[in-house]
C-alpha positions in Angstrom: 99.4 132.6 126.1 99.2 135.4 128.6 100.1 135.0 132.2 97.3 135.3 134.8 96.7 138.8 136.0 98.1 138.0 139.4 101.4 136.9 137.8 101.7 140.2 135.9 102.2 142.0 139.2 104.0 139.1 141.0 107.5 140.5 140.6 106.6 144.0 141.9 108.0 145.0 145.3 104.5 146.1 146.4 102.4 143.9 144.1 99.0 144.7 145.7 99.6 148.4 145.5 100.6 148.1 141.9 97.5 146.0 141.0 95.3 148.6 142.7 96.5 151.4 140.5 97.3 149.7 137.2 95.6 147.4 134.7 96.9 145.5 131.7 94.4 145.2 128.8 94.2 145.5 125.0 95.5 149.0 123.9 94.6 148.8 120.2 94.4 146.1 117.6 97.8 147.0 116.2 99.5 147.5 119.6 98.3 144.5 121.5 98.3 144.8 125.3 99.2 147.9 127.2 99.6 149.2 130.7 97.0 151.7 132.0 96.5 153.8 135.1 93.3 153.1 137.1 94.1 156.0 139.5 95.8 159.4 139.0 99.6 159.3 139.2 101.6 162.5 139.7 104.8 163.6 137.9 107.9 162.2 139.6 106.0 159.5 141.4 107.3 155.9 141.3 104.7 153.9 139.5 106.2 150.5 140.5 109.4 148.7 141.3 109.9 145.3 139.7 112.4 142.4 139.9 113.2 140.7 136.6 111.9 137.2 135.9 115.5 136.5 134.7 118.6 138.6 134.1 122.3 138.3 133.2 125.3 140.5 132.8 126.7 140.9 129.3 129.7 138.6 128.7 132.1 141.1 127.3 131.1 143.6 130.0 132.2 141.0 132.6 135.4 140.2 130.7 136.4 143.9 130.8 136.4 143.7 134.7 133.0 145.4 135.2 132.4 143.5 138.5 128.8 142.9 139.3 126.9 140.5 141.5 126.1 137.4 139.5 122.5 137.5 140.6 121.3 141.1 141.1 124.0 142.9 139.0 124.9 145.2 141.8 128.2 146.9 141.0 130.8 145.4 143.3 133.7 147.8 143.0 133.6 150.7 145.5 133.1 154.1 143.9 136.7 154.9 144.4 137.9 151.6 142.9 135.5 152.2 140.0 136.7 155.8 139.4 140.4 154.7 139.6 139.9 152.0 137.0 137.9 154.1 134.6 140.1 157.2 134.9 143.4 155.3 134.8 144.5 157.1 138.0 145.4 154.4 140.6 146.0 157.0 143.3 142.7 158.9 143.0 140.9 159.6 146.3 137.2 160.4 146.4 135.8 162.9 148.9 132.8 161.8 151.0 133.5 158.0 150.8 130.5 157.5 153.1 128.3 158.1 150.0 129.4 154.8 148.5 126.9 152.0 149.2 129.1 149.0 148.3 130.0 146.9 151.3 132.9 144.6 150.6 132.4 142.7 153.9 129.1 141.4 152.7 130.4 139.8 149.5 130.1 136.0 149.1 131.6 133.5 146.6 130.0 130.3 145.3 132.3 127.8 147.1 132.3 125.6 144.0 132.9 127.9 141.1 133.9 131.2 142.8 131.2 133.3 141.2 130.8 136.4 143.2 127.6 137.7 144.9 126.9 140.9 146.8 125.3 139.1 149.7 124.3 135.7 151.1 120.7 136.4 150.0 121.8 136.7 146.4 123.9 133.6 146.5 121.0 131.6 148.0 118.5 133.1 145.5 120.8 132.1 142.6 121.3 128.6 143.9 117.6 128.1 144.4 116.6 129.5 141.0 119.2 128.4 138.5 122.8 128.1 139.7 122.6 124.4 140.6 122.4 123.8 136.8 124.9 126.4 135.7 127.6 126.1 138.4 130.8 125.1 136.6 132.5 123.9 139.8 136.2 122.9 139.2 135.6 123.2 135.4 135.2 127.0 135.5 138.6 127.4 133.7 138.2 124.4 131.4 137.7 125.7 127.8 136.2 122.4 126.7 133.3 122.5 129.2 130.1 122.8 127.2 129.0 126.0 129.1 132.4 127.6 128.5 132.3 126.6 124.8 128.8 128.2 124.6 130.0 131.5 126.1 133.1 131.6 123.9 130.9 130.9 120.9 128.7 133.8 121.8 131.6 136.2 122.4 133.0 135.4 119.0 129.8 136.4 117.3 128.4 139.3 119.5 130.8 142.1 120.0 130.2 145.3 122.1 128.2 147.4 122.2 126.2 144.4 123.6 122.4 144.1 123.4 121.9 140.6 124.7 123.6 137.6 126.3 123.3 133.9 125.6 123.4 133.4 129.4 120.0 135.0 129.7 118.7 132.1 127.6 120.8 129.7 129.6 119.3 131.0 132.8 115.8 130.6 131.4 116.5 126.9 130.7 118.1 126.4 134.1 115.2 128.0 135.9 112.7 125.7 134.3 114.9 122.7 134.9 115.3 123.5 138.6 111.6 124.5 139.2 109.2 122.2 140.9 106.3 123.7 138.9 107.9 123.6 135.4 104.7 124.3 133.7 104.2 127.6 135.5 107.6 128.9 134.5 107.2 127.8 130.9 103.9 129.8 130.9 105.6 132.8 132.5 108.2 132.9 129.7 105.7 132.2 127.0 103.5 135.3 127.9 106.1 137.7 126.5 105.4 139.3 123.2 105.7 136.7 120.4 106.3 137.2 116.6 105.7 135.5 113.3 108.5 133.3 111.9 109.5 136.0 109.4 109.6 138.6 112.1 111.6 136.4 114.4 114.1 135.9 111.6 114.5 139.7 111.2 114.9 140.3 115.0 117.5 137.5 115.3 119.5 138.9 112.4 119.4 142.4 113.9 120.4 141.0 117.3 123.5 139.1 116.1 124.3 141.0 112.9 124.3 140.0 109.2 128.0 139.0 109.5 127.1 136.2 111.9 123.6 135.2 110.9 124.8 131.9 109.4 126.3 130.9 112.7 123.0 130.7 114.6 122.8 127.0 113.9 126.3 126.4 115.4 125.3 128.4 118.5 122.1 126.2 118.8 124.3 123.1 118.8 126.5 124.5 121.5 123.4 125.5 123.5 121.9 122.0 123.1 125.2 120.3 124.2 125.4 122.5 127.3 121.7 122.5 128.5 119.4 120.1 126.7 116.4 118.8 128.7 113.5 116.7 127.5 110.9 118.9 129.2 112.1 121.8 127.1 112.8 120.0 123.8 110.9 122.6 121.8 113.3 125.3 122.9 116.2 123.4 121.3 114.7 122.9 117.9 115.7 125.3 115.1 112.4 127.1 115.3 112.3 127.1 119.1 115.8 128.5 119.5 115.0 131.2 117.0 111.9 132.1 119.0 113.9 132.3 122.2 116.3 134.8 120.6 113.4 136.8 119.2 111.7 136.9 122.6 114.9 138.3 124.2 115.4 140.7 121.3 111.8 142.1 121.6 111.3 142.1 125.3 114.8 142.4 126.8 115.4 145.5 129.0 118.9 146.8 129.3 120.2 147.0 132.9 122.9 149.4 134.0 124.4 149.7 137.5 127.3 151.9 138.8 128.7 152.5 142.2 130.3 155.7 140.9 126.9 157.0 139.7 125.4 156.2 143.1 128.2 158.1 144.8 127.6 161.1 142.6 123.9 161.1 143.4 124.7 160.9 147.1 127.1 163.8 146.8 124.5 165.8 144.9 122.1 165.4 147.8 124.6 166.7 150.4 123.8 170.0 152.0 127.0 172.0 151.7 128.1 175.6 152.0 128.4 177.3 148.6 132.3 177.2 148.4 132.3 173.5 149.3 129.5 172.7 146.8 131.4 174.5 144.0 134.6 172.6 144.9 132.8 169.2 144.9 131.0 169.9 141.6 134.3 170.9 140.0 135.9 167.7 141.2 133.1 165.5 139.8 133.1 167.4 136.5 136.9 166.9 136.1 136.5 163.2 137.1 134.0 162.6 134.3 136.3 164.4 131.8 139.2 162.2 132.9 137.1 159.1 132.5 135.8 160.2 129.1 139.4 160.7 127.9 140.6 157.4 129.3 137.6 155.0 128.8 135.0 156.8 126.8 131.3 156.8 127.7 131.1 153.2 128.8 130.7 153.5 132.6 128.3 150.8 133.8 128.0 147.2 134.7 125.6 146.2 131.9 123.3 143.3 131.2 119.6 142.6 130.3 116.6 141.1 131.8 112.9 140.2 131.2 110.4 142.2 133.3 106.8 141.0 133.2 104.9 144.2 134.0 107.4 146.6 132.4 107.2 144.6 129.1 103.5 145.5 129.0 104.4 149.2 128.4 104.1 150.3 124.8 106.3 152.9 123.1 105.7 156.6 122.5 108.0 159.2 121.1 106.6 161.4 123.9 106.7 159.0 126.8 105.0 159.7 130.1 107.2 157.3 132.1 110.8 156.1 132.1 112.7 153.1 133.5 115.8 153.5 135.7 117.9 151.5 138.2 118.6 153.9 141.1 119.3 151.1 143.6 122.5 150.0 141.9 121.0 146.6 141.1 118.4 144.9 138.8 115.4 146.5 140.5 113.6 148.5 137.8 111.9 151.7 138.9 109.2 153.0 136.5 108.7 156.8 137.2 106.1 159.2 135.9 107.6 161.9 133.7 104.3 163.9 133.8 100.9 163.7 135.5 99.0 160.6 134.3 95.3 160.5 134.7 93.1 157.5 135.4 92.4 155.6 132.2 95.5 156.9 130.5 98.0 154.5 128.9 101.5 154.4 130.5 104.1 154.5 127.8 107.9 154.4 127.8 110.2 155.1 124.8 112.2 152.5 122.9 114.4 155.2 121.5 117.4 157.0 123.0 117.5 160.7 123.6 119.1 161.5 120.3 116.8 159.3 118.3 113.7 160.9 119.8 114.7 164.3 118.5 115.1 163.1 114.9 112.6 163.4 112.2 109.4 161.3 112.1 110.9 159.3 109.2 114.1 158.6 111.1 112.2 157.5 114.2 110.0 155.2 112.2 112.9 153.6 110.5 114.7 152.9 113.8 111.5 151.4 115.3 110.8 149.4 112.1 114.3 148.0 112.0 114.6 147.1 115.7 111.0 146.4 116.8 109.0 145.9 113.6 106.2 148.3 114.2 105.0 151.7 113.0 104.5 154.3 115.7 101.2 156.2 115.9 101.9 158.2 119.1 100.6 161.9 119.3 104.0 163.2 118.2 104.1 161.0 115.1 100.4 161.7 114.2 101.1 165.5 114.5 104.0 165.1 112.1 102.2 162.9 109.6 102.5 165.6 106.9 106.2 166.0 107.3 108.4 164.9 104.3 109.7 161.4 104.5 113.4 162.3 104.8 116.1 161.4 107.3 117.4 163.8 109.9 120.7 165.5 109.0 122.2 163.8 112.1 121.2 160.4 110.8 122.6 161.0 107.4 125.9 162.0 109.0 125.8 158.8 111.1 125.2 156.7 108.0 128.2 158.4 106.3 130.4 157.6 109.2 129.2 153.9 109.2 129.9 153.6 105.5 133.4 155.1 106.0 134.1 152.5 108.7 132.5 149.5 106.9 135.8 147.9 106.1 136.9 147.9 109.7 134.9 144.8 110.8 137.8 142.4 110.4 139.7 144.2 113.1 136.8 144.4 115.5 138.4 142.2 118.1 141.3 144.6 118.5 139.1 147.6 119.1 136.4 146.2 121.4 137.0 148.6 124.3 136.7 151.6 122.1 133.4 150.4 120.8 131.7 150.1 124.1 128.9 152.6 124.9 126.8 153.4 127.9 123.4 151.7 128.2 
């Protein structure tokens, strides 16, 4: 069931402008719907800015003191606080502190459960949309509260690097329960890409890992105890719960925010004399080296969300657009990587930078395992005659994985080392 065309653009900051230059329609029988330009778009241009239908920070990410607004995921540490924690240097001082956009004086707590927000607007938005259902109040530290048991159950079966959160599903339920027009919200969630039962099973197992696939039923019981509602009874059945997981696994977009990253971008834009520019660049380079030595590559407040319009973008190994979060919150910016002509499909990539440079066979295997489709983009078509062999880098990765296969039992002791940047 697809959302009405007006709903597709409803979460965009400038919905009328987006609807005037973009259209969603069938891309190809094997690809389903796609996003197409109806007017020319130039390289570097922002195609649209979109709020998620629902989003949530990852649970382990929050536990490791990556402080983010509970609604918009804005990083709540100042750039200096962030850099001190990540580098392990409590006396570190950042130059140009005015380039940090975090304003501590605007922060607000939920008076009942002490959840933190970046502003009054975010606290009110959360309360209006889902927080009335999910607020733990005085039970926030009670391990026997059904919501706390649900979160602990999830943490015990989904270790970093995280790819989803049970709280994203919980917020979906809470949004429908709080909504006056429950039917509309159920339709909005149902319009995301759906799968067959066998495909859903594959996606769920990939999402939670083979080691924990037998525990999905236990998680469903915890989910039901915490959130059951008659109007959503189908979501709590074995098949419905699996479908929810598959929906998030197929359509969830990773979100990364960082006050330090914003500070660096602000410093990059400063007009400085050559000696001062060289000094500042050297300071930033050394800071990142110190952070890598102390913390690794995991720098961001991370979570995931469902974006209606962005979810219409199909994959290409040579994308003409990319998603980013330059405002240090959950607002997704889709930017053109090259000139896009009217009538051309707008594609992003589902692969990371390293994966995109691997062989066609390696790329296809990654897409098949994670998204259950075979890519037929121009790059893949041009390499159709290449031998079906893995890239050397992938073979090395597999060797490393096999060497460490016995380390799973000690995963809890090494969680921080396993975290990687979104």
